[in-house]
C-alpha positions in Angstrom: -22.9 -51.1 11.0 -20.0 -48.7 10.8 -20.6 -45.0 10.1 -18.4 -43.0 7.8 -16.2 -40.2 9.0 -18.3 -37.5 7.5 -21.7 -38.8 8.6 -21.5 -37.0 11.9 -20.5 -33.8 10.3 -23.3 -33.8 7.8 -26.0 -34.2 10.4 -24.7 -31.4 12.5 -24.1 -29.0 9.7 -27.3 -27.8 8.1 -28.2 -24.4 6.6 -26.6 -21.2 7.9 -25.1 -22.8 11.0 -22.4 -24.7 9.1 -19.0 -23.0 9.5 -17.8 -24.3 6.1 -20.9 -22.9 4.4 -20.5 -19.6 6.2 -16.9 -19.4 5.2 -17.6 -20.0 1.5 -20.4 -17.4 1.6 -18.1 -14.9 3.2 -15.4 -15.6 0.6 -18.0 -15.2 -2.2 -19.4 -11.9 -0.7 -15.9 -10.5 -0.2 -15.0 -11.4 -3.8 -18.1 -9.7 -5.1 -17.4 -6.6 -3.0 -13.7 -6.4 -4.1 -14.7 -6.9 -7.8 -17.3 -4.1 -7.6 -14.9 -1.7 -6.0 -12.3 -2.5 -8.7 -14.9 -2.1 -11.5 -16.1 1.2 -10.1 -12.5 2.5 -9.7 -11.5 1.5 -13.2 -14.6 3.0 -14.7 -13.9 6.3 -12.9 -10.3 6.3 -14.2 -11.5 5.7 -17.8 -14.6 7.9 -17.8 -13.3 11.0 -15.9 -11.1 12.3 -18.8 -13.9 11.7 -21.3 -16.4 13.6 -19.3 -13.9 16.4 -18.7 -13.3 16.7 -22.4 -17.0 16.6 -23.1 -17.4 19.5 -20.6 -14.6 21.4 -22.3 -16.3 21.1 -25.7 -19.4 23.0 -24.5 -17.5 25.9 -23.0 -16.9 29.3 -24.5 -13.3 30.4 -24.9 -13.3 32.8 -21.9 -14.7 29.9 -19.6 -11.4 28.0 -20.4 -9.4 30.6 -18.6 -11.7 30.9 -15.6 -10.4 28.8 -12.7 -13.8 28.7 -11.0 -15.3 26.8 -13.9 -14.3 23.1 -13.7 -17.1 20.8 -14.9 -20.2 22.9 -15.7 -19.7 25.9 -18.0 -21.3 29.2 -17.2 -23.0 29.4 -20.6 -23.5 26.6 -23.1 -22.5 26.8 -26.7 -23.3 24.4 -29.5 
């Protein structure tokens, strides 16, 4: 009987020891990491001005001129 070309590879390549499987897992993990960093960066770019405007809406007028007040006002107004 003749063996196929891939029959020797499949018997040696099982589980975590297979270089091909490790490469695909590494590609998948790097893609997940890159996608997460991209999503976090884009959400920061979008949400940062919104949160700043929300913070500005709760300030009293003299807090707007104070350079030490950036995100949290000294006194809240509603």
